[in-house]
C-alpha positions as CSV (number, residue, x, y, z in Angstrom):
1,M,-133.9,-28.0,1.0
2,A,-132.5,-27.2,4.4
3,N,-129.0,-25.8,4.7
4,N,-126.8,-28.0,7.0
5,N,-123.7,-25.8,7.0
6,I,-123.0,-24.2,10.5
7,S,-120.8,-21.2,10.6
8,I,-118.7,-20.7,13.9
9,A,-116.6,-17.6,14.6
10,V,-113.3,-18.3,16.2
11,S,-111.1,-15.6,17.5
12,D,-107.4,-15.8,18.4
13,D,-108.2,-13.5,21.5
14,D,-110.5,-16.0,23.1
15,I,-108.9,-17.6,26.0
16,E,-111.2,-20.5,26.3
17,D,-112.9,-22.5,23.7
18,P,-116.8,-22.2,23.9
19,S,-117.0,-26.0,23.7
20,G,-114.8,-26.3,26.8
21,R,-112.0,-28.1,25.0
22,M,-108.5,-26.9,25.0
23,R,-106.9,-26.0,21.7
24,V,-104.0,-28.0,20.6
25,R,-101.2,-25.9,19.5
26,V,-98.8,-27.6,16.8
27,R,-95.1,-27.3,17.5
28,R,-92.9,-26.4,14.6
29,K,-90.0,-28.6,13.9
30,R,-86.6,-27.4,14.5
31,K,-84.5,-26.9,11.5
32,K,-81.7,-29.3,11.4
33,P,-78.2,-27.8,11.1
34,G,-77.0,-27.5,7.7
35,P,-75.1,-25.5,5.0
36,P,-76.8,-22.1,6.0
37,R,-75.4,-22.3,9.5
38,R,-71.8,-22.9,8.1
39,L,-72.4,-19.9,5.9
40,D,-73.1,-17.8,9.0
41,F,-69.9,-19.0,10.6
42,T,-67.8,-18.1,7.7
43,Q,-69.3,-14.6,7.5
44,K,-68.3,-14.2,11.2
45,I,-64.7,-15.2,10.4
46,L,-64.7,-12.6,7.5
47,T,-66.0,-9.9,9.7
48,V,-63.3,-10.5,12.4
49,L,-60.6,-10.6,9.7
50,L,-61.7,-7.3,8.2
51,K,-61.9,-5.7,11.6
52,W,-58.6,-6.9,12.9
53,W,-56.4,-7.2,9.7
54,P,-53.9,-4.6,10.8
55,A,-53.1,-6.4,14.0
56,L,-52.7,-9.6,12.1
57,L,-50.3,-8.0,9.7
58,L,-48.3,-6.7,12.6
59,L,-48.1,-10.1,14.1
60,I,-46.8,-11.5,10.8
61,A,-44.2,-8.8,10.5
62,V,-42.9,-9.4,14.1
63,A,-42.8,-13.2,13.4
64,L,-40.6,-12.6,10.2
65,L,-38.3,-10.3,12.2
66,V,-37.9,-12.9,15.1
67,Y,-37.2,-15.4,12.1
68,E,-34.6,-13.2,10.5
69,A,-32.9,-12.5,13.8
70,F,-32.7,-16.2,14.7
71,K,-31.1,-16.8,11.1
72,I,-28.4,-14.0,11.9
73,G,-27.9,-15.3,15.3
74,G,-27.2,-18.7,14.0
75,G,-24.7,-17.4,11.2
76,E,-21.5,-18.2,13.4
77,R,-22.9,-21.7,14.0
78,R,-23.3,-22.2,10.3
79,S,-19.7,-20.9,9.5
80,S,-17.3,-23.5,8.3
81,P,-14.7,-24.9,10.6
82,Q,-12.0,-23.2,8.8
83,V,-13.5,-19.8,9.6
84,K,-14.0,-20.7,13.3
85,N,-10.3,-21.7,13.5
86,L,-9.4,-17.9,12.9
87,D,-10.5,-17.2,16.5
88,K,-7.3,-18.8,17.8
89,V,-5.0,-16.3,15.8
90,V,-6.0,-13.0,17.6
91,S,-9.3,-12.8,19.2
92,G,-8.9,-10.5,22.2
93,G,-5.9,-12.4,23.5
94,S,-8.1,-15.0,25.1
95,G,-8.5,-17.2,22.1
96,K,-12.4,-17.2,22.8
97,P,-14.9,-16.0,20.2
98,Q,-16.2,-12.5,21.0
99,G,-19.7,-11.6,20.0
100,N,-20.0,-11.7,16.2
101,L,-16.3,-12.3,15.5
102,N,-15.9,-14.2,12.1
103,R,-19.3,-14.0,11.0
104,L,-19.7,-14.1,7.2
105,D,-23.4,-14.2,6.6
106,P,-24.6,-11.2,4.5
107,T,-26.6,-8.2,5.7
108,T,-29.8,-7.9,3.9
109,R,-32.7,-5.3,3.6
110,I,-36.1,-5.2,2.0
111,V,-36.4,-3.0,-1.1
112,R,-39.9,-2.7,-2.8
113,G,-41.1,-5.9,-1.1
114,V,-38.0,-7.9,-2.0
115,R,-35.1,-8.9,0.4
116,E,-31.8,-8.1,-1.2
117,R,-28.1,-8.0,-0.1
118,C,-26.8,-4.6,1.1
119,L,-23.5,-5.1,-0.6
120,K,-23.9,-6.7,-4.1
121,L,-20.4,-8.4,-4.6
122,L,-19.7,-10.4,-7.7
123,P,-20.2,-14.1,-7.6
124,P,-16.9,-16.0,-6.2
125,E,-15.5,-17.3,-9.5
126,E,-15.6,-13.6,-10.9
127,L,-13.9,-12.4,-7.8
128,E,-11.1,-14.8,-8.3
129,R,-10.5,-13.2,-11.9
130,L,-10.6,-9.7,-10.7
131,D,-7.8,-7.4,-11.6
132,L,-6.9,-3.7,-11.1
133,P,-8.0,-1.5,-14.0
134,K,-5.4,0.0,-16.0
135,D,-3.9,3.4,-15.0
136,G,-5.6,6.3,-16.8
137,D,-5.2,10.0,-16.9
138,S,-6.8,12.0,-14.1
139,F,-9.9,13.7,-15.5
140,G,-10.4,16.0,-12.5
141,P,-9.5,19.6,-12.4
142,V,-6.5,18.9,-10.1
143,K,-3.8,17.3,-12.1
144,K,-0.8,17.7,-9.8
145,L,-0.6,17.9,-5.9
146,V,2.4,19.4,-4.2
147,Y,2.9,18.7,-0.5
148,I,4.3,21.6,1.6
149,T,7.3,20.3,3.5
150,E,10.4,21.7,5.4
151,T,13.5,19.7,5.3
152,A,15.8,22.0,7.2
153,T,17.0,21.1,10.7
154,Y,15.3,23.1,13.5
155,E,17.2,24.5,16.3
156,V,15.4,25.3,19.7
157,G,14.2,28.8,19.7
158,K,14.5,29.2,15.8
159,L,11.6,27.3,14.6
160,N,9.8,28.6,11.5
161,L,6.4,28.5,13.1
162,S,4.8,31.3,14.9
163,N,4.1,31.2,18.7
164,E,0.3,31.5,18.1
165,Y,0.4,28.1,16.7
166,L,3.1,26.5,19.0
167,E,1.3,27.5,22.1
168,G,-2.1,26.0,23.0
169,T,-2.8,24.4,19.5
170,R,-2.1,21.3,17.8
171,F,0.1,22.6,14.8
172,N,3.6,21.2,15.1
173,L,6.6,20.1,12.9
174,F,4.5,17.2,11.6
175,T,1.5,19.4,10.3
176,G,3.4,22.9,9.7
177,S,1.6,26.0,10.6
178,Q,-1.2,26.5,8.0
179,T,-2.6,30.1,8.3
180,L,-6.3,30.9,7.8
181,E,-5.2,32.6,4.5
182,Q,-3.6,29.3,3.3
183,R,-6.5,27.4,4.4
184,E,-8.8,29.6,2.1
185,Q,-6.4,29.2,-0.7
186,N,-6.4,25.4,-0.4
187,F,-10.0,25.2,-1.2
188,K,-9.6,26.9,-4.5
189,V,-9.5,24.2,-7.2
190,T,-6.4,24.7,-9.4
191,E,-4.6,22.5,-11.8
192,T,-1.4,22.4,-9.6
193,A,-2.4,22.5,-5.9
194,G,-0.1,23.1,-2.9
195,V,-1.1,22.0,0.5
196,H,0.0,21.1,4.0
197,C,-0.7,17.4,4.3
198,G,1.2,16.1,7.3
199,F,5.0,15.1,7.2
200,Y,5.8,18.8,7.2
201,S,9.4,18.2,8.5
202,D,11.7,15.2,8.9
203,N,11.9,15.9,12.5
204,G,8.1,16.0,12.8
205,G,7.6,12.5,14.2
206,Y,5.6,9.4,12.9
207,S,8.8,7.5,12.5
208,I,8.8,4.3,10.5
209,S,11.9,1.9,10.0
210,D,13.4,1.9,6.5
211,E,12.4,-1.8,6.2
212,D,8.8,-1.1,6.9
213,K,8.9,1.8,4.3
214,S,10.4,-0.6,1.7
215,Y,7.6,-3.0,2.2
216,M,4.9,-0.1,2.1
217,Q,6.3,1.0,-1.3
218,T,5.5,-2.3,-2.8
219,C,1.8,-2.0,-2.1
220,K,-0.6,-1.3,-4.8
221,V,-3.9,-2.1,-2.9
222,V,-3.8,-1.7,0.8
223,V,-6.3,-2.4,3.6
224,S,-5.1,-0.6,6.8
225,T,-6.0,-0.1,10.4
226,C,-4.2,1.2,13.5
227,A,-4.3,0.8,17.3
228,F,-2.4,3.5,19.3
229,G,-2.2,3.5,23.1
230,G,-3.2,-0.1,23.4
231,G,-6.9,0.6,23.0
232,D,-8.0,-2.3,20.7
233,D,-7.1,-5.7,19.7
234,L,-6.5,-7.0,16.3
235,Y,-9.0,-8.9,14.3
236,Q,-8.0,-11.1,11.3
237,P,-9.6,-10.2,7.9
238,I,-11.8,-12.8,6.6
239,G,-13.9,-13.5,3.3
240,M,-11.2,-12.7,0.8
241,S,-10.4,-14.5,-2.4
242,E,-7.0,-16.1,-3.2
243,T,-6.6,-13.4,-5.8
244,S,-6.8,-10.7,-3.1
245,L,-4.6,-12.5,-0.7
246,Q,-1.9,-12.1,-3.5
247,K,-2.5,-8.6,-4.5
248,V,-3.6,-6.8,-1.3
249,C,-1.5,-5.6,1.6
250,Y,-3.0,-5.8,5.1
251,V,-1.1,-3.3,7.3
252,A,-1.7,-2.6,11.0
253,F,-0.1,0.4,12.5
254,W,0.9,0.0,16.2
255,D,2.8,2.2,18.6
256,E,5.1,0.7,21.4
257,I,2.2,0.9,24.0
258,T,0.0,-1.3,21.7
259,L,2.9,-3.6,21.0
260,A,3.5,-4.1,24.8
261,T,-0.2,-4.7,25.5
262,Q,-0.5,-7.3,22.8
263,E,2.7,-9.2,23.7
264,A,1.5,-9.3,27.3
265,Q,-1.6,-11.1,25.9
266,G,0.5,-13.6,24.1
267,N,0.2,-12.1,20.6
268,K,3.6,-12.2,19.3
269,V,4.8,-10.5,16.1
270,D,6.8,-13.1,14.0
271,E,10.1,-12.9,12.5
272,N,8.6,-11.5,9.3
273,H,6.7,-8.7,11.0
274,F,3.3,-10.4,10.6
275,I,0.5,-11.6,13.0
276,G,-1.8,-13.8,10.9
277,K,-2.5,-11.8,7.6
278,W,-1.6,-8.4,9.1
279,R,1.9,-6.7,8.6
280,I,2.5,-5.0,11.8
281,I,4.3,-1.6,11.5
282,I,5.6,-0.1,14.6
283,V,5.4,3.8,14.6
284,R,7.7,5.8,16.9
285,D,7.6,9.5,17.9
286,L,3.9,10.0,17.5
287,P,3.4,13.7,16.9
288,F,0.4,14.4,19.2
289,R,-0.5,13.6,22.7
290,D,-4.2,12.9,21.6
291,Q,-4.2,9.2,20.5
292,R,-7.3,9.9,18.4
293,L,-5.3,12.5,16.5
294,N,-2.6,10.3,15.9
295,G,-5.0,7.7,14.5
296,K,-6.1,10.2,11.8
297,I,-2.8,10.0,10.1
298,P,-3.1,6.4,8.6
299,K,-6.9,7.0,8.3
300,M,-6.8,10.0,6.3
301,L,-3.2,10.1,4.7
302,P,-2.7,6.6,3.2
303,H,-1.5,8.3,0.0
304,R,1.4,9.7,2.0
305,L,2.3,6.4,3.7
306,F,1.8,4.2,0.7
307,P,3.2,6.5,-2.3
308,N,2.7,3.8,-4.9
309,A,-0.8,2.4,-3.8
310,R,-3.6,3.1,-6.1
311,Y,-6.3,2.1,-3.8
312,S,-6.8,1.8,-0.2
313,I,-9.4,0.7,2.3
314,W,-9.5,2.0,5.8
315,V,-11.0,0.0,8.8
316,D,-11.4,1.3,12.2
317,S,-9.7,-0.9,14.8
318,K,-13.1,-1.8,16.5
319,S,-14.1,-3.8,13.5
320,Q,-13.3,-6.9,11.6
321,F,-13.1,-6.6,7.9
322,R,-14.9,-9.6,6.3
323,R,-15.1,-9.1,2.5
324,D,-12.9,-9.4,-0.5
325,P,-11.1,-6.2,-1.0
326,L,-11.1,-6.3,-4.7
327,G,-14.7,-7.2,-4.8
328,V,-15.3,-4.2,-2.6
329,L,-13.5,-1.8,-4.8
330,E,-15.4,-3.1,-7.8
331,A,-18.8,-2.8,-6.0
332,L,-18.2,0.7,-4.6
333,L,-15.8,2.5,-6.8
334,W,-15.4,0.6,-10.1
335,R,-19.0,-0.1,-10.9
336,S,-20.1,3.5,-10.3
337,N,-16.8,5.2,-11.4
338,D,-16.4,6.8,-8.0
339,E,-13.1,8.0,-6.3
340,L,-14.2,7.8,-2.8
341,A,-16.8,5.8,-0.9
342,I,-17.7,6.4,2.7
343,S,-20.3,5.3,5.2
344,E,-23.3,7.5,5.9
345,H,-24.0,8.5,9.4
346,G,-26.8,6.4,10.7
347,A,-28.3,8.8,13.5
348,R,-27.9,12.2,12.2
349,S,-27.6,14.3,8.9
350,S,-26.8,17.9,10.1
351,V,-23.3,18.8,11.2
352,Y,-24.9,21.2,13.8
353,D,-26.9,18.4,15.4
354,E,-23.9,16.3,15.3
355,A,-22.1,19.0,17.3
356,K,-24.6,19.0,20.1
357,A,-24.3,15.1,20.3
358,V,-20.5,15.3,20.6
359,V,-20.8,17.6,23.3
360,R,-23.6,15.7,25.1
361,K,-21.6,12.4,24.9
362,N,-18.4,14.1,26.1
363,K,-16.5,13.3,23.1
364,A,-15.0,16.7,22.8
365,T,-15.2,19.9,25.2
366,P,-17.9,22.4,24.5
367,E,-15.3,25.1,23.9
368,E,-13.6,23.6,21.2
369,V,-16.7,22.4,19.4
370,Q,-18.1,26.0,19.7
371,V,-15.1,27.5,18.2
372,Q,-15.3,25.0,15.2
373,M,-19.1,25.7,14.7
374,E,-18.7,29.4,14.9
375,Q,-15.9,29.3,12.3
376,Y,-18.2,27.2,10.0
377,R,-21.0,29.6,10.4
378,L,-18.8,32.4,9.7
379,D,-17.8,30.7,6.6
380,G,-21.4,30.2,5.5
381,L,-21.9,26.4,6.0
382,P,-25.7,25.9,5.8
383,E,-27.6,23.6,8.0
384,D,-28.7,21.6,5.0
385,K,-28.8,17.7,5.5
386,R,-27.7,16.9,1.9
387,F,-25.1,18.4,-0.2
388,N,-25.2,17.7,-3.9
389,G,-27.9,15.0,-3.4
390,K,-25.7,13.2,-0.9
391,K,-26.0,13.0,2.9
392,A,-24.1,15.7,4.6
393,L,-22.9,13.6,7.5
394,A,-20.4,10.5,7.4
395,E,-19.9,7.9,9.9
396,A,-16.3,7.4,8.3
397,S,-15.4,4.1,10.2
398,I,-14.8,2.7,6.6
399,I,-13.2,4.6,3.9
400,V,-12.7,3.2,0.3
401,R,-10.9,5.3,-2.4
402,K,-8.9,5.7,-5.4
403,H,-5.7,7.6,-4.9
404,T,-6.1,10.4,-7.4
405,P,-4.9,14.1,-7.2
406,M,-8.6,15.2,-6.3
407,S,-9.2,12.4,-3.5
408,N,-5.8,13.1,-2.2
409,L,-6.4,16.9,-1.8
410,F,-9.8,16.1,-0.4
411,M,-8.2,13.9,2.4
412,C,-5.5,16.6,3.0
413,L,-8.2,19.3,3.5
414,W,-10.0,17.0,5.8
415,F,-7.1,16.2,7.8
416,N,-6.1,19.8,8.2
417,E,-9.6,20.5,9.6
418,V,-9.2,17.9,12.2
419,V,-5.9,19.2,13.3
420,R,-7.1,22.7,13.6
421,F,-10.3,21.9,15.5
422,T,-11.5,18.8,17.1
423,S,-10.4,15.0,16.3
424,R,-14.1,14.3,15.8
425,D,-13.8,13.9,12.0
426,Q,-17.7,13.7,11.6
427,L,-17.8,17.3,12.3
428,S,-15.4,18.5,9.6
429,F,-16.3,16.2,6.8
430,P,-19.5,18.1,5.8
431,Y,-17.6,21.3,5.8
432,V,-14.9,19.9,3.3
433,L,-17.6,18.2,1.2
434,W,-19.4,21.7,1.0
435,R,-16.3,23.8,0.4
436,F,-14.4,21.6,-2.0
437,K,-16.4,21.5,-5.1
438,G,-14.0,19.5,-7.3
439,L,-14.6,16.1,-5.9
440,T,-18.1,15.0,-7.0
441,N,-17.6,11.2,-7.5
442,I,-18.4,10.3,-3.9
443,N,-20.3,7.2,-3.0
444,M,-22.1,7.8,0.3
445,F,-23.1,4.2,1.1
446,P,-25.8,3.4,3.6
447,V,-25.4,2.0,7.1
448,C,-26.6,-1.6,6.1
449,T,-23.7,-1.7,3.5
450,R,-21.3,-0.8,6.3
451,K,-22.7,-3.6,8.4
452,D,-22.1,-6.0,5.5
453,L,-18.4,-4.9,5.3
454,V,-17.5,-5.5,8.8
455,N,-18.3,-7.3,12.1
456,S,-18.4,-4.3,14.7
457,M,-16.6,-5.5,17.9
458,G,-16.6,-2.1,19.8
459,H,-13.5,-0.6,21.7
460,I,-12.0,-2.9,24.1
461,R,-10.2,-0.7,26.3
462,K,-9.4,3.1,26.7
463,A,-6.3,4.1,24.8
464,K,-3.5,5.3,26.9
465,P,-2.4,8.9,26.2
466,L,1.3,9.8,25.5
467,T,3.2,11.0,28.4
468,N,6.4,12.5,26.8
């Protein structure tokens, strides 16, 4: 039987078909778009996210900061009408809001990923029930403080002060002439301590009327400020409870220059010596030509001005105090059992770095800063940025303290350093903190807490120096 099968070899390399017929190519059908293509798109998105995630996080952070800034900026608009009306009491003499005046919104910070308030005050209902703790015995090594004074009447040419201190220095009848030997002795902690602490002589100046002295003797808790030389306006305190309004004295020390400046702006002291909540106390015969040095007296020596006060809060004149005073005492002193609370310096930590900044910013002459730093180096002050676990440098625009023999002595020592050297108290605070080993209960609170305590307004005008 014959084989009818024919075998034909076909090669892909042949260009033409042997039969002359063109080969027909079969087109492949396109795949319709479906889930796999969507999967490819998702993978691309994930790739972009993995590549650019730091930039995306940065954008989110910037957006959050802008949002927070908007919230803070709108704080004044959210204030109650009662708070806004305080602008009309004393707000720079014009009755117009100035910057962040009368803002009550809290200052916050992020701690371990959680936003919290910088100053943790008690709830309002608990603030209304706050009262001063009962008096207790002093547990510090200093039990009694004796102030060196001279009550004798001085005659010209018969002053009990050496010419070394009367010529070219700031020692005078208000401060007395503390020698370097006395300075060394004052830093030694003893049970009964004697120290120069201002008010050395009845003829030393810083004269206050008997009526004002009587009022000051009634104060148990005082919030104080001062404006000498007409340099700053007066900002009404806000945010206090009714309890604090009844128990706290608000005292502003003015000289006659400031009184005339404020009266020219229409800010009159009433018949009871008040402007708003502030009791205005006029000081005459200021002891220093340097108005900044005159301002250190109420700042550092409230225990001398208010002999019966148990607590004091100092606020620089460039700021508006905006918290409940008793609540501040509870948060910064009572809760932590501290005697002194003072704001840290925000920019620097070393006193020697601060000295360079003071000269660079023309806040003191290079010569007087050099004398101070050379003395501190001679005494062995290290360049450490922290003492006893606390930041060495203080900003010191807010001082909260309990009046105890220990804290009073600390402030006297600090005041004496300011008189001896420069009026820049940031330079002398670290030295006293380092030398005076007795006071350890100090609360150095951060910058954000200071910002929560006050609305900073800045200095309005340059203070006028004394001419007599």
